[in-house]
DOSEPA-932042 format. One record per residue: residue number from 0; x, y, z of N, C-alpha, C, O in turn; residue in one letter. Coordinates in steps of 0.1 Angstrom, whole numbers. Last residue first. Layout:
<nodes>
@num NUM; nu X; nv Y; nw Z; cau X; cav Y; caw Z; cu X; cv Y; cw Z; ou X; ov Y; ow Z; residuo A
...
</nodes>
This chain:
<nodes>
@num 169; nu 246; nv 175; nw -74; cau 253; cav 164; caw -87; cu 255; cv 166; cw -101; ou 259; ov 157; ow -108; residuo S
@num 168; nu 230; nv 191; nw -64; cau 246; cav 190; caw -56; cu 253; cv 180; cw -69; ou 265; ov 181; ow -71; residuo T
@num 167; nu 200; nv 194; nw -72; cau 213; cav 206; caw -76; cu 227; cv 199; cw -71; ou 237; ov 204; ow -76; residuo S
@num 166; nu 196; nv 167; nw -67; cau 193; cav 173; caw -81; cu 209; cv 191; cw -85; ou 218; ov 196; ow -93; residuo R
@num 165; nu 195; nv 169; nw -38; cau 199; cav 159; caw -46; cu 204; cv 163; cw -61; ou 216; ov 161; ow -65; residuo M
@num 164; nu 169; nv 189; nw -40; cau 184; cav 194; caw -32; cu 200; cv 180; cw -39; ou 211; ov 184; ow -42; residuo L
@num 163; nu 150; nv 174; nw -51; cau 161; cav 191; caw -58; cu 166; cv 190; cw -52; ou 177; ov 191; ow -57; residuo F
@num 162; nu 147; nv 156; nw -36; cau 152; cav 153; caw -47; cu 156; cv 167; cw -57; ou 163; ov 169; ow -67; residuo A
@num 161; nu 146; nv 170; nw -9; cau 156; cav 160; caw -13; cu 159; cv 159; cw -28; ou 170; ov 160; ow -32; residuo V
@num 160; nu 123; nv 182; nw -14; cau 129; cav 188; caw -12; cu 143; cv 180; cw -13; ou 151; ov 185; ow -20; residuo V
@num 159; nu 100; nv 152; nw -23; cau 106; cav 169; caw -30; cu 117; cv 173; cw -32; ou 123; ov 171; ow -43; residuo C
@num 158; nu 95; nv 147; nw 8; cau 107; cav 141; caw -11; cu 111; cv 148; cw -17; ou 123; ov 152; ow -18; residuo G
@num 157; nu 84; nv 165; nw 20; cau 107; cav 169; caw 24; cu 108; cv 157; cw 12; ou 119; ov 156; ow 6; residuo L
@num 156; nu 60; nv 168; nw 5; cau 73; cav 179; caw 4; cu 86; cv 176; cw 9; ou 96; ov 181; ow 5; residuo V
@num 155; nu 56; nv 141; nw 13; cau 58; cav 141; caw -3; cu 62; cv 155; cw -2; ou 69; ov 157; ow -12; residuo A
@num 154; nu 55; nv 142; nw 40; cau 65; cav 134; caw 39; cu 64; cv 135; cw 14; ou 71; ov 130; ow 6; residuo G
@num 153; nu 35; nv 157; nw 42; cau 45; cav 169; caw 48; cu 55; cv 157; cw 43; ou 67; ov 162; ow 43; residuo A
@num 152; nu 12; nv 145; nw 31; cau 17; cav 156; caw 21; cu 28; cv 164; cw 31; ou 31; ov 176; ow 28; residuo A
@num 151; nu 14; nv 129; nw 52; cau 18; cav 119; caw 40; cu 17; cv 135; cw 28; ou 22; ov 134; ow 16; residuo V
@num 150; nu 0; nv 142; nw 76; cau 15; cav 139; caw 79; cu 17; cv 131; cw 60; ou 29; ov 128; ow 61; residuo Q
@num 149; nu -24; nv 152; nw 60; cau -8; cav 163; caw 64; cu 2; cv 153; cw 65; ou 12; ov 154; ow 58; residuo I
@num 148; nu -37; nv 128; nw 63; cau -35; cav 130; caw 50; cu -21; cv 144; cw 50; ou -12; ov 144; ow 43; residuo P
@num 147; nu -20; nv 106; nw 86; cau -31; cav 115; caw 80; cu -29; cv 120; cw 68; ou -19; ov 116; ow 63; residuo T
@num 146; nu -21; nv 70; nw 83; cau -11; cav 85; caw 81; cu -25; cv 95; cw 80; ou -36; ov 92; ow 75; residuo H
@num 145; nu -12; nv 40; nw 96; cau -12; cav 45; caw 83; cu -7; cv 66; cw 89; ou 3; ov 71; ow 96; residuo G
@num 144; nu -3; nv 24; nw 121; cau -3; cav 19; caw 109; cu -3; cv 30; cw 93; ou 3; ov 28; ow 83; residuo L
@num 143; nu -7; nv 20; nw 154; cau -5; cav 36; caw 143; cu -1; cv 27; cw 135; ou 6; ov 18; ow 140; residuo L
@num 142; nu -14; nv 0; nw 163; cau -26; cav 9; caw 161; cu -19; cv 22; cw 156; ou -25; ov 33; ow 154; residuo E
@num 141; nu -10; nv -36; nw 166; cau -5; cav -23; caw 162; cu -17; cv -13; cw 159; ou -28; ov -16; ow 154; residuo R
@num 140; nu -32; nv -55; nw 190; cau -24; cav -55; caw 180; cu -24; cv -34; cw 173; ou -32; ov -24; ow 175; residuo L
@num 139; nu -20; nv -72; nw 219; cau -29; cav -58; caw 216; cu -20; cv -55; cw 200; ou -8; ov -53; ow 199; residuo P
@num 138; nu -21; nv -101; nw 226; cau -8; cav -91; caw 222; cu -16; cv -81; cw 214; ou -19; ov -84; ow 203; residuo K
@num 137; nu -42; nv -117; nw 246; cau -40; cav -119; caw 233; cu -29; cv -105; cw 236; ou -29; ov -99; ow 246; residuo V
@num 136; nu -55; nv -124; nw 271; cau -43; cav -127; caw 269; cu -34; cv -122; cw 258; ou -22; ov -123; ow 259; residuo T
@num 135; nu -89; nv -123; nw 262; cau -88; cav -110; caw 268; cu -68; cv -111; cw 275; ou -65; ov -102; ow 283; residuo S
@num 134; nu -98; nv -145; nw 247; cau -88; cav -133; caw 238; cu -84; cv -128; cw 253; ou -72; ov -130; ow 255; residuo L
@num 133; nu -111; nv -162; nw 270; cau -96; cav -167; caw 262; cu -93; cv -155; cw 251; ou -82; ov -157; ow 245; residuo P
@num 132; nu -116; nv -148; nw 300; cau -125; cav -149; caw 282; cu -108; cv -152; cw 277; ou -98; ov -146; ow 279; residuo H
@num 131; nu -108; nv -141; nw 323; cau -110; cav -160; caw 325; cu -115; cv -156; cw 306; ou -119; ov -167; ow 301; residuo E
@num 130; nu -110; nv -116; nw 321; cau -97; cav -120; caw 328; cu -97; cv -136; cw 323; ou -87; ov -142; ow 321; residuo S
@num 129; nu -138; nv -100; nw 303; cau -133; cav -102; caw 322; cu -117; cv -113; cw 318; ou -119; ov -116; ow 307; residuo P
@num 128; nu -130; nv -70; nw 284; cau -135; cav -86; caw 278; cu -128; cv -91; cw 300; ou -119; ov -86; ow 306; residuo F
@num 127; nu -118; nv -49; nw 276; cau -131; cav -47; caw 285; cu -132; cv -61; cw 287; ou -138; ov -62; ow 297; residuo E
@num 126; nu -97; nv -54; nw 257; cau -93; cav -49; caw 269; cu -104; cv -53; cw 281; ou -102; ov -59; ow 291; residuo C
@num 125; nu -110; nv -64; nw 237; cau -107; cav -67; caw 241; cu -100; cv -67; cw 256; ou -97; ov -77; ow 264; residuo V
@num 124; nu -117; nv -32; nw 231; cau -130; cav -43; caw 233; cu -124; cv -52; cw 237; ou -131; ov -55; ow 247; residuo I
@num 123; nu -93; nv -16; nw 222; cau -105; cav -18; caw 236; cu -115; cv -25; cw 240; ou -121; ov -23; ow 250; residuo Q
@num 122; nu -85; nv -30; nw 202; cau -78; cav -32; caw 215; cu -85; cv -26; cw 222; ou -85; ov -31; ow 233; residuo N
@num 121; nu -106; nv -27; nw 180; cau -105; cav -36; caw 189; cu -96; cv -38; cw 201; ou -98; ov -48; ow 209; residuo L
@num 120; nu -95; nv 3; nw 181; cau -114; cav -4; caw 188; cu -111; cv -15; cw 191; ou -110; ov -17; ow 203; residuo L
@num 119; nu -72; nv 0; nw 171; cau -73; cav 6; caw 183; cu -87; cv 2; cw 189; ou -88; ov -1; ow 201; residuo E
@num 118; nu -75; nv -12; nw 148; cau -72; cav -16; caw 157; cu -72; cv -15; cw 169; ou -73; ov -24; ow 177; residuo A
@num 117; nu -89; nv 6; nw 139; cau -99; cav -8; caw 140; cu -87; cv -12; cw 146; ou -92; ov -22; ow 152; residuo Q
@num 116; nu -71; nv 22; nw 128; cau -85; cav 30; caw 137; cu -93; cv 19; cw 140; ou -104; ov 21; ow 144; residuo R
@num 115; nu -53; nv 8; nw 113; cau -52; cav 14; caw 128; cu -61; cv 19; cw 134; ou -61; ov 20; ow 146; residuo G
@num 114; nu -72; nv 10; nw 92; cau -69; cav -2; caw 97; cu -65; cv 1; cw 107; ou -73; ov -2; ow 116; residuo A
@num 113; nu -73; nv 37; nw 87; cau -84; cav 29; caw 88; cu -80; cv 19; cw 89; ou -90; ov 13; ow 86; residuo H
@num 112; nu -45; nv 42; nw 71; cau -46; cav 53; caw 85; cu -65; cv 42; cw 91; ou -65; ov 43; ow 103; residuo L
@num 111; nu -43; nv 18; nw 48; cau -41; cav 18; caw 68; cu -40; cv 23; cw 74; ou -35; ov 19; ow 84; residuo R
@num 110; nu -65; nv 36; nw 40; cau -65; cav 18; caw 39; cu -59; cv 16; cw 56; ou -64; ov 15; ow 68; residuo V
@num 109; nu -56; nv 63; nw 32; cau -65; cav 60; caw 35; cu -67; cv 37; cw 37; ou -75; ov 31; ow 30; residuo G
@num 108; nu -27; nv 67; nw 34; cau -40; cav 81; caw 39; cu -52; cv 71; cw 43; ou -58; ov 71; ow 54; residuo S
@num 107; nu -15; nv 49; nw 24; cau -9; cav 51; caw 38; cu -19; cv 61; cw 42; ou -19; ov 63; ow 54; residuo A
@num 106; nu -24; nv 47; nw -2; cau -28; cav 37; caw 9; cu -21; cv 39; cw 22; ou -22; ov 30; ow 30; residuo D
@num 105; nu -19; nv 75; nw -12; cau -32; cav 68; caw -8; cu -37; cv 59; cw 0; ou -47; ov 59; ow 7; residuo Y
@num 104; nu 6; nv 67; nw -12; cau 4; cav 81; caw -3; cu -11; cv 75; cw 1; ou -15; ov 71; ow 12; residuo M
@num 103; nu 9; nv 48; nw -35; cau 19; cav 41; caw -22; cu 5; cv 56; cw -10; ou -3; ov 52; ow -1; residuo V
@num 102; nu -3; nv 59; nw -56; cau -10; cav 42; caw -49; cu -9; cv 41; cw -32; ou -16; ov 38; ow -23; residuo V
@num 101; nu 16; nv 81; nw -61; cau 1; cav 79; caw -59; cu -8; cv 67; cw -52; ou -17; ov 67; ow -44; residuo C
@num 100; nu 36; nv 61; nw -63; cau 37; cav 70; caw -59; cu 23; cv 74; cw -53; ou 19; ov 70; ow -41; residuo A
@num 99; nu 29; nv 45; nw -90; cau 32; cav 43; caw -76; cu 35; cv 50; cw -68; ou 41; ov 42; ow -60; residuo L
@num 98; nu 31; nv 72; nw -107; cau 15; cav 57; caw -105; cu 19; cv 55; cw -86; ou 14; ov 60; ow -76; residuo V
@num 97; nu 52; nv 79; nw -106; cau 42; cav 85; caw -104; cu 30; cv 77; cw -97; ou 23; ov 76; ow -87; residuo L
@num 96; nu 66; nv 53; nw -116; cau 72; cav 61; caw -102; cu 63; cv 69; cw -97; ou 63; ov 69; ow -85; residuo A
@num 95; nu 56; nv 53; nw -142; cau 53; cav 41; caw -134; cu 58; cv 49; cw -118; ou 49; ov 49; ow -110; residuo I
@num 94; nu 67; nv 80; nw -153; cau 51; cav 75; caw -153; cu 48; cv 66; cw -138; ou 42; ov 69; ow -127; residuo A
@num 93; nu 93; nv 76; nw -155; cau 85; cav 87; caw -145; cu 68; cv 85; cw -141; ou 61; ov 88; ow -131; residuo F
@num 92; nu 99; nv 54; nw -173; cau 100; cav 50; caw -154; cu 99; cv 66; cw -154; ou 110; ov 69; ow -150; residuo A
@num 91; nu 86; nv 64; nw -198; cau 80; cav 58; caw -192; cu 86; cv 52; cw -174; ou 79; ov 47; ow -166; residuo P
@num 90; nu 97; nv 105; nw -198; cau 94; cav 89; caw -196; cu 89; cv 82; cw -188; ou 85; ov 86; ow -177; residuo S
@num 89; nu 83; nv 131; nw -200; cau 73; cav 120; caw -207; cu 79; cv 108; cw -206; ou 72; ov 98; ow -209; residuo G
@num 88; nu 98; nv 138; nw -175; cau 83; cav 139; caw -174; cu 80; cv 128; cw -185; ou 77; ov 117; ow -181; residuo A
@num 87; nu 129; nv 134; nw -172; cau 125; cav 136; caw -180; cu 110; cv 135; cw -176; ou 110; ov 123; ow -172; residuo G
@num 86; nu 152; nv 121; nw -162; cau 149; cav 113; caw -177; cu 137; cv 122; cw -180; ou 132; ov 120; ow -191; residuo E
@num 85; nu 160; nv 138; nw -139; cau 167; cav 129; caw -146; cu 166; cv 127; cw -159; ou 174; ov 129; ow -167; residuo Q
@num 84; nu 129; nv 145; nw -129; cau 143; cav 152; caw -133; cu 154; cv 148; cw -137; ou 161; ov 158; ow -138; residuo L
@num 83; nu 120; nv 117; nw -124; cau 112; cav 133; caw -136; cu 130; cv 141; cw -140; ou 137; ov 141; ow -150; residuo G
@num 82; nu 135; nv 106; nw -105; cau 134; cav 105; caw -120; cu 130; cv 109; cw -129; ou 134; ov 107; ow -141; residuo I
@num 81; nu 132; nv 123; nw -87; cau 146; cav 125; caw -91; cu 145; cv 121; cw -105; ou 151; ov 127; ow -115; residuo A
@num 80; nu 100; nv 120; nw -82; cau 105; cav 138; caw -89; cu 124; cv 135; cw -92; ou 129; ov 143; ow -99; residuo L
@num 79; nu 99; nv 95; nw -77; cau 93; cav 100; caw -87; cu 98; cv 108; cw -94; ou 101; ov 108; ow -106; residuo A
@num 78; nu 117; nv 94; nw -52; cau 114; cav 84; caw -61; cu 118; cv 93; cw -72; ou 128; ov 97; ow -76; residuo L
@num 77; nu 103; nv 109; nw -35; cau 118; cav 120; caw -42; cu 120; cv 108; cw -48; ou 131; ov 111; ow -54; residuo A
@num 76; nu 79; nv 98; nw -32; cau 78; cav 112; caw -41; cu 96; cv 116; cw -45; ou 101; ov 123; ow -54; residuo T
@num 75; nu 84; nv 76; nw -25; cau 79; cav 77; caw -32; cu 80; cv 88; cw -37; ou 82; ov 87; ow -50; residuo V
@num 74; nu 101; nv 82; nw 3; cau 102; cav 77; caw -4; cu 100; cv 79; cw -17; ou 110; ov 83; ow -24; residuo T
@num 73; nu 76; nv 102; nw 14; cau 87; cav 106; caw 8; cu 97; cv 104; cw 2; ou 103; ov 112; ow -4; residuo A
@num 72; nu 58; nv 84; nw 23; cau 56; cav 92; caw 10; cu 68; cv 100; cw 7; ou 69; ov 105; ow -4; residuo S
@num 71; nu 75; nv 66; nw 38; cau 69; cav 62; caw 27; cu 65; cv 74; cw 17; ou 68; ov 74; ow 5; residuo H
@num 70; nu 72; nv 89; nw 59; cau 86; cav 80; caw 55; cu 81; cv 76; cw 34; ou 82; ov 82; ow 23; residuo S
@num 69; nu 51; nv 109; nw 66; cau 52; cav 98; caw 62; cu 63; cv 97; cw 54; ou 65; ov 103; ow 44; residuo S
@num 68; nu 66; nv 128; nw 95; cau 61; cav 128; caw 82; cu 61; cv 115; cw 78; ou 68; ov 107; ow 84; residuo P
@num 67; nu 45; nv 111; nw 118; cau 47; cav 125; caw 113; cu 64; cv 130; cw 108; ou 72; ov 136; ow 116; residuo M
@num 66; nu 30; nv 78; nw 121; cau 36; cav 96; caw 127; cu 43; cv 103; cw 115; ou 45; ov 98; ow 104; residuo G
@num 65; nu 42; nv 48; nw 109; cau 30; cav 61; caw 114; cu 38; cv 70; cw 114; ou 49; ov 72; ow 109; residuo G
@num 64; nu 60; nv 22; nw 120; cau 54; cav 34; caw 108; cu 48; cv 42; cw 114; ou 49; ov 42; ow 127; residuo S
@num 63; nu 97; nv 30; nw 133; cau 83; cav 27; caw 130; cu 74; cv 28; cw 123; ou 76; ov 39; ow 117; residuo S
@num 62; nu 121; nv 37; nw 140; cau 116; cav 23; caw 131; cu 110; cv 21; cw 130; ou 109; ov 9; ow 127; residuo V
@num 61; nu 119; nv 61; nw 148; cau 133; cav 60; caw 145; cu 128; cv 44; cw 131; ou 131; ov 43; ow 119; residuo M
@num 60; nu 108; nv 55; nw 170; cau 97; cav 66; caw 158; cu 107; cv 60; cw 146; ou 103; ov 55; ow 136; residuo K
@num 59; nu 124; nv 49; nw 193; cau 117; cav 36; caw 186; cu 115; cv 42; cw 176; ou 119; ov 35; ow 166; residuo K
@num 58; nu 131; nv 67; nw 205; cau 134; cav 69; caw 194; cu 138; cv 60; cw 193; ou 150; ov 57; ow 192; residuo S
@num 57; nu 111; nv 93; nw 220; cau 104; cav 79; caw 218; cu 124; cv 73; cw 205; ou 124; ov 80; ow 195; residuo D
@num 56; nu 114; nv 119; nw 244; cau 119; cav 113; caw 235; cu 115; cv 97; cw 233; ou 117; ov 89; ow 242; residuo W
@num 55; nu 82; nv 140; nw 246; cau 92; cav 130; caw 251; cu 98; cv 118; cw 240; ou 91; ov 112; ow 232; residuo R
@num 54; nu 60; nv 152; nw 237; cau 72; cav 160; caw 248; cu 77; cv 152; cw 257; ou 78; ov 154; ow 269; residuo K
@num 53; nu 41; nv 150; nw 220; cau 39; cav 148; caw 235; cu 52; cv 147; cw 243; ou 53; ov 141; ow 254; residuo E
@num 52; nu 50; nv 167; nw 197; cau 34; cav 168; caw 204; cu 36; cv 158; cw 217; ou 27; ov 161; ow 225; residuo K
@num 51; nu 76; nv 168; nw 198; cau 72; cav 184; caw 200; cu 54; cv 175; cw 202; ou 47; ov 181; ow 211; residuo Y
@num 50; nu 83; nv 140; nw 198; cau 86; cav 148; caw 214; cu 81; cv 162; cw 212; ou 82; ov 169; ow 222; residuo W
@num 49; nu 76; nv 137; nw 176; cau 69; cav 130; caw 181; cu 70; cv 138; cw 198; ou 61; ov 140; ow 206; residuo N
@num 48; nu 94; nv 156; nw 157; cau 78; cav 154; caw 154; cu 70; cv 149; cw 170; ou 61; ov 155; ow 175; residuo T
@num 47; nu 116; nv 137; nw 163; cau 119; cav 156; caw 164; cu 103; cv 153; cw 166; ou 99; ov 148; ow 177; residuo F
@num 46; nu 117; nv 114; nw 152; cau 123; cav 112; caw 167; cu 116; cv 125; cw 172; ou 109; ov 125; ow 182; residuo V
@num 45; nu 110; nv 117; nw 130; cau 93; cav 113; caw 134; cu 98; cv 116; cw 150; ou 91; ov 119; ow 159; residuo K
@num 44; nu 131; nv 122; nw 112; cau 127; cav 132; caw 120; cu 114; cv 128; cw 128; ou 108; ov 138; ow 132; residuo L
@num 43; nu 143; nv 96; nw 104; cau 149; cav 109; caw 114; cu 141; cv 117; cw 125; ou 141; ov 118; ow 137; residuo F
@num 42; nu 123; nv 90; nw 86; cau 122; cav 85; caw 101; cu 130; cv 89; cw 110; ou 128; ov 87; ow 122; residuo Q
@num 41; nu 134; nv 111; nw 70; cau 115; cav 115; caw 77; cu 116; cv 106; cw 85; ou 110; ov 110; ow 96; residuo A
@num 40; nu 156; nv 106; nw 62; cau 157; cav 119; caw 65; cu 143; cv 116; cw 76; ou 142; ov 119; ow 88; residuo L
@num 39; nu 152; nv 79; nw 52; cau 163; cav 79; caw 63; cu 158; cv 94; cw 71; ou 156; ov 95; ow 83; residuo A
@num 38; nu 136; nv 87; nw 29; cau 130; cav 78; caw 39; cu 141; cv 78; cw 48; ou 134; ov 77; ow 58; residuo F
@num 37; nu 158; nv 105; nw 17; cau 143; cav 104; caw 20; cu 137; cv 101; cw 30; ou 133; ov 108; ow 40; residuo A
@num 36; nu 177; nv 85; nw 9; cau 182; cav 98; caw 19; cu 167; cv 103; cw 24; ou 165; ov 104; ow 36; residuo L
@num 35; nu 164; nv 70; nw -10; cau 168; cav 61; caw 6; cu 171; cv 71; cw 17; ou 170; ov 69; ow 29; residuo F
@num 34; nu 159; nv 87; nw -30; cau 150; cav 82; caw -23; cu 154; cv 75; cw -10; ou 147; ov 76; ow 0; residuo A
@num 33; nu 188; nv 95; nw -36; cau 173; cav 105; caw -34; cu 164; cv 96; cw -23; ou 164; ov 98; ow -11; residuo S
@num 32; nu 193; nv 67; nw -46; cau 200; cav 81; caw -32; cu 192; cv 90; cw -28; ou 188; ov 91; ow -17; residuo I
@num 31; nu 177; nv 61; nw -69; cau 177; cav 56; caw -57; cu 182; cv 60; cw -45; ou 177; ov 57; ow -34; residuo I
@num 30; nu 181; nv 86; nw -86; cau 169; cav 82; caw -83; cu 169; cv 77; cw -66; ou 165; ov 82; ow -55; residuo P
@num 29; nu 211; nv 87; nw -91; cau 207; cav 99; caw -79; cu 187; cv 95; cw -76; ou 181; ov 99; ow -66; residuo L
@num 28; nu 231; nv 62; nw -96; cau 218; cav 65; caw -91; cu 214; cv 75; cw -85; ou 213; ov 75; ow -73; residuo N
@num 27; nu 261; nv 65; nw -88; cau 256; cav 68; caw -102; cu 240; cv 74; cw -100; ou 237; ov 86; ow -102; residuo H
@num 26; nu 266; nv 49; nw -71; cau 274; cav 62; caw -74; cu 263; cv 70; cw -81; ou 259; ov 80; ow -77; residuo P
@num 25; nu 253; nv 24; nw -76; cau 247; cav 36; caw -66; cu 252; cv 49; cw -65; ou 247; ov 58; ow -60; residuo F
@num 24; nu 258; nv -2; nw -88; cau 252; cav 12; caw -93; cu 249; cv 25; cw -87; ou 244; ov 34; ow -93; residuo P
@num 23; nu 294; nv -7; nw -98; cau 288; cav -4; caw -87; cu 274; cv 7; cw -93; ou 275; ov 17; ow -99; residuo N
@num 22; nu 298; nv -12; nw -127; cau 300; cav -22; caw -116; cu 295; cv -18; cw -99; ou 294; ov -27; ow -90; residuo Q
@num 21; nu 268; nv -6; nw -148; cau 282; cav -2; caw -143; cu 288; cv -11; cw -128; ou 280; ov -16; ow -121; residuo S
@num 20; nu 254; nv -23; nw -177; cau 255; cav -15; caw -165; cu 264; cv -15; cw -160; ou 272; ov -24; ow -163; residuo P
@num 19; nu 253; nv 3; nw -209; cau 257; cav -9; caw -197; cu 256; cv -6; cw -184; ou 257; ov 5; ow -179; residuo P
@num 18; nu 227; nv 29; nw -214; cau 240; cav 24; caw -213; cu 244; cv 11; cw -204; ou 237; ov 8; ow -194; residuo S
@num 17; nu 200; nv 14; nw -242; cau 203; cav 25; caw -228; cu 225; cv 16; cw -226; ou 232; ov 7; ow -231; residuo G
@num 16; nu 191; nv 4; nw -262; cau 189; cav -3; caw -247; cu 197; cv 3; cw -235; ou 199; ov -1; ow -224; residuo Y
@num 15; nu 193; nv 24; nw -281; cau 182; cav 12; caw -281; cu 182; cv 10; cw -267; ou 173; ov 14; ow -259; residuo L
@num 14; nu 221; nv 39; nw -280; cau 206; cav 45; caw -285; cu 196; cv 39; cw -280; ou 188; ov 46; ow -273; residuo A
@num 13; nu 238; nv 15; nw -275; cau 233; cav 18; caw -265; cu 222; cv 29; cw -267; ou 214; ov 31; ow -257; residuo R
@num 12; nu 244; nv -13; nw -290; cau 235; cav -5; caw -295; cu 230; cv 4; cw -282; ou 218; ov 1; ow -277; residuo N
@num 11; nu 265; nv -35; nw -283; cau 266; cav -23; caw -292; cu 256; cv -9; cw -290; ou 260; ov 2; ow -289; residuo G
@num 10; nu 247; nv -47; nw -272; cau 255; cav -44; caw -260; cu 262; cv -30; cw -266; ou 265; ov -20; ow -260; residuo G
@num 9; nu 232; nv -60; nw -289; cau 226; cav -52; caw -286; cu 232; cv -49; cw -275; ou 225; ov -47; ow -266; residuo A
@num 8; nu 258; nv -79; nw -304; cau 249; cav -68; caw -308; cu 240; cv -61; cw -304; ou 237; ov -52; ow -312; residuo D
@num 7; nu 263; nv -96; nw -286; cau 273; cav -87; caw -284; cu 267; cv -71; cw -294; ou 269; ov -59; ow -294; residuo A
@num 6; nu 240; nv -111; nw -287; cau 238; cav -103; caw -273; cu 246; cv -89; cw -276; ou 243; ov -78; ow -273; residuo V
@num 5; nu 229; nv -107; nw -316; cau 234; cav -117; caw -305; cu 234; cv -103; cw -296; ou 230; ov -91; ow -297; residuo T
@num 4; nu 199; nv -109; nw -340; cau 210; cav -105; caw -330; cu 211; cv -107; cw -317; ou 203; ov -109; ow -309; residuo M
@num 3; nu 197; nv -119; nw -370; cau 197; cav -120; caw -361; cu 203; cv -113; cw -350; ou 215; ov -112; ow -352; residuo V
@num 2; nu 177; nv -112; nw -401; cau 191; cav -111; caw -393; cu 180; cv -114; cw -377; ou 169; ov -113; ow -374; residuo E
@num 1; nu 167; nv -123; nw -432; cau 163; cav -127; caw -413; cu 172; cv -121; cw -412; ou 179; ov -121; ow -422; residuo D
@num 0; nu 168; nv -109; nw -461; cau 169; cav -122; caw -452; cu 168; cv -115; cw -439; ou 169; ov -103; ow -437; residuo M
</nodes>
């Protein structure tokens, strides 16, 4: 005899479908808290690393892309590691988060870095146009888009530290 599973039946089978969603998903969601905290900390640290490098304060660095450390790398690394620590390295969620982290870090140090370098070159070319040229008044392209491999690695280390500290405090 074929059986039909109802929504009530599915809700009762926690071993198969997981625990029911709570009213507020954030208090017990260690991976997302770790990811957001790593992102915020990386963005905050950019102000200080920029000061160390250029000897001037620039609070705009807290909301900009590029720079040291990579907040993208910190975010996805903290997410992946927190999922791995919570659910185990064999879980499908960890596999997805790990692949996402690899793609984001590759993109940050590859495609986006080179797009920023191309923008820098194009801005130099446009600056050399005579003032009567139609493109001479074009708004410059953003040059700081990607990250160097060291910035990506620093973000990844920061993400790991945040995930481990969040795990030990919970």
